[in-house]
C-alpha positions as CSV (number, residue, x, y, z in Angstrom):
1,M,-2.8,-8.1,-0.1
2,K,0.1,-10.1,-1.4
3,T,1.7,-9.3,-4.7
4,Q,0.6,-12.6,-6.2
5,E,-3.1,-11.9,-5.5
6,F,-2.8,-8.4,-6.8
7,L,-1.3,-9.5,-10.1
8,S,-3.8,-12.3,-10.4
9,I,-6.7,-10.0,-10.0
10,I,-5.4,-7.7,-12.6
11,N,-4.7,-10.6,-15.0
12,D,-8.3,-11.9,-14.4
13,N,-9.7,-8.5,-15.3
14,K,-7.5,-7.4,-18.2
15,D,-10.6,-6.0,-20.1
16,K,-11.4,-3.5,-17.3
17,A,-10.2,0.0,-16.5
18,L,-7.9,0.1,-13.5
19,L,-8.8,2.5,-10.8
20,F,-7.4,3.2,-7.3
21,E,-9.5,4.6,-4.5
22,Y,-7.0,6.2,-2.1
23,S,-9.7,7.5,0.4
24,P,-13.4,6.8,0.6
25,N,-15.0,8.0,-2.8
26,L,-11.7,9.6,-3.9
27,L,-10.0,8.1,-6.9
28,V,-6.5,8.6,-8.3
29,G,-7.0,10.7,-11.4
30,T,-7.5,9.4,-14.9
31,N,-4.1,10.9,-15.8
32,Y,-2.1,8.5,-13.6
33,H,1.0,6.7,-14.7
34,I,2.9,3.8,-13.1
35,T,6.2,5.5,-12.6
36,E,8.2,3.1,-10.4
37,V,8.0,-0.4,-9.0
38,K,10.1,-1.0,-5.9
39,H,11.1,-4.3,-4.5
40,I,11.9,-3.5,-0.8
41,S,13.6,-5.6,1.8
42,I,13.1,-4.4,5.4
43,D,15.2,-5.4,8.4
44,S,14.0,-3.8,11.6
45,V,14.5,-3.6,15.3
46,D,11.5,-2.6,17.4
47,C,11.4,-0.8,20.7
48,G,11.4,-4.1,22.6
49,A,14.8,-5.0,20.9
50,Q,13.1,-7.6,18.7
51,T,14.3,-8.0,15.1
52,D,12.1,-8.6,12.1
53,S,12.4,-8.7,8.4
54,W,10.0,-8.8,5.4
55,K,9.6,-7.8,1.8
56,E,7.2,-5.4,0.1
57,T,6.3,-4.5,-3.5
58,I,5.5,-0.8,-3.9
59,I,3.9,0.5,-7.0
60,Q,4.2,4.3,-7.4
61,L,1.5,6.2,-9.2
62,W,1.9,9.8,-10.5
63,E,-0.7,12.1,-12.0
64,S,0.7,13.8,-15.1
65,P,-0.1,17.5,-15.1
66,S,0.0,17.5,-19.0
67,E,-2.9,15.0,-19.1
68,L,-5.5,16.7,-16.8
69,G,-8.2,16.5,-19.3
70,K,-7.8,12.8,-19.9
71,T,-11.2,11.0,-19.7
72,E,-10.2,7.3,-19.6
73,Y,-8.3,5.3,-17.0
74,M,-5.4,3.0,-17.7
75,S,-6.6,-0.4,-18.7
76,A,-5.7,-3.4,-16.5
77,F,-4.2,-4.9,-19.7
78,K,-1.8,-2.0,-20.0
79,A,-0.9,-2.0,-16.3
80,L,-0.2,-5.8,-16.5
81,G,2.1,-5.2,-19.5
82,I,4.1,-2.7,-17.4
83,L,4.2,-5.0,-14.4
84,N,5.2,-8.0,-16.5
85,K,8.0,-6.0,-18.0
86,V,9.3,-5.1,-14.5
87,A,9.1,-8.8,-13.6
88,K,11.5,-9.7,-16.5
89,M,14.0,-7.1,-15.2
90,K,13.6,-7.7,-11.4
91,S,11.5,-10.6,-10.3
92,Y,8.8,-10.1,-7.7
93,N,8.6,-11.8,-4.3
94,L,5.0,-13.0,-4.8
95,E,4.5,-13.4,-1.1
96,S,5.4,-9.8,-0.3
97,E,2.8,-7.3,0.7
98,I,1.7,-5.0,-2.1
99,K,1.5,-1.3,-1.5
100,I,0.6,1.7,-3.7
101,E,2.6,4.8,-3.3
102,Y,0.6,7.9,-4.2
103,G,0.0,11.5,-3.3
104,N,-1.5,14.7,-4.9
105,T,-2.0,18.3,-3.9
106,H,-4.9,17.3,-1.6
107,F,-3.4,14.1,-0.2
108,H,0.0,13.6,1.3
109,T,2.3,11.1,-0.3
110,A,1.9,7.7,1.4
111,Q,2.4,4.0,0.9
112,L,-1.1,2.7,1.0
113,Y,-2.2,-0.9,1.7
114,V,-4.4,-2.7,-0.8
115,Q,-7.4,-3.6,1.4
116,G,-9.5,-5.3,-1.4
117,F,-11.1,-4.6,-4.7
118,V,-14.5,-4.2,-6.3
119,I,-15.7,-4.5,-9.8
120,K,-18.2,-1.9,-10.9
121,E,-19.4,-2.0,-14.5
122,N,-16.2,-2.1,-16.6
123,N,-14.0,-0.9,-13.7
124,L,-11.6,-2.8,-11.5
125,I,-11.2,-0.6,-8.4
126,F,-8.6,-1.4,-5.8
127,K,-9.5,0.0,-2.3
128,L,-6.5,1.5,-0.6
129,S,-6.0,2.5,3.1
130,V,-3.4,3.9,5.4
131,A,-2.3,1.9,8.5
132,K,-1.7,3.6,11.8
133,T,1.7,3.1,13.4
134,D,1.7,0.6,16.2
135,C,4.0,-0.8,18.9
136,K,5.1,-4.3,18.0
137,A,6.5,-5.0,21.4
138,K,3.4,-4.4,23.5
139,E,3.9,-7.5,25.6
140,I,7.6,-6.7,26.3
141,C,6.7,-3.1,27.0
142,G,3.7,-4.0,29.3
143,I,1.2,-2.2,27.1
144,P,-2.2,-3.8,27.3
145,E,-4.2,-4.6,24.1
146,T,-6.9,-2.0,24.4
147,N,-8.3,0.9,22.5
148,E,-6.2,4.0,21.7
149,E,-7.9,6.4,24.1
150,T,-7.5,4.1,27.1
151,L,-3.9,3.5,26.1
152,I,-3.0,7.2,26.2
153,S,-4.5,7.6,29.7
154,Q,-2.9,4.5,31.2
155,V,0.5,4.0,29.7
156,S,3.7,6.0,30.0
157,C,6.9,4.8,28.6
158,S,9.1,5.5,31.6
159,P,12.9,4.7,31.5
160,N,12.4,1.6,33.8
161,S,9.4,0.2,31.9
162,G,11.4,-2.0,29.6
163,C,10.0,-0.1,26.6
164,C,12.3,2.2,24.4
């Protein structure tokens, strides 16, 4: 999801509680805070010697141990206020991918993709997911587009393969 779409969804649902589902049926706790917004520029070189660059917006969530008994989630209105304040200090690239950075004692810290959202009663719930790593240079490396199990049995990245 792009940053513009994420911000628009929150703006359109200011009257709702803002929830994040980091794994199926697992929600970030009611005691979360938005602790950082990162505007990231990435310049990369893949294993096929191809360069790429893109931008990401990463919103970091943290669960406050001093608020474990909290019963209400942050409102979308409050979150929008925080995100708008950030925009005044450091403008967003509205076309950049939005990610949510989160972790707790049962889930490793990760930058999660926003896959979509649902509205349930008075809750705006963003559905998050992890993405597997992938080879961006499959064609250069001679790796066929196929399922992962077949890939493991068929491909070796030998020194003369043109890969890595």
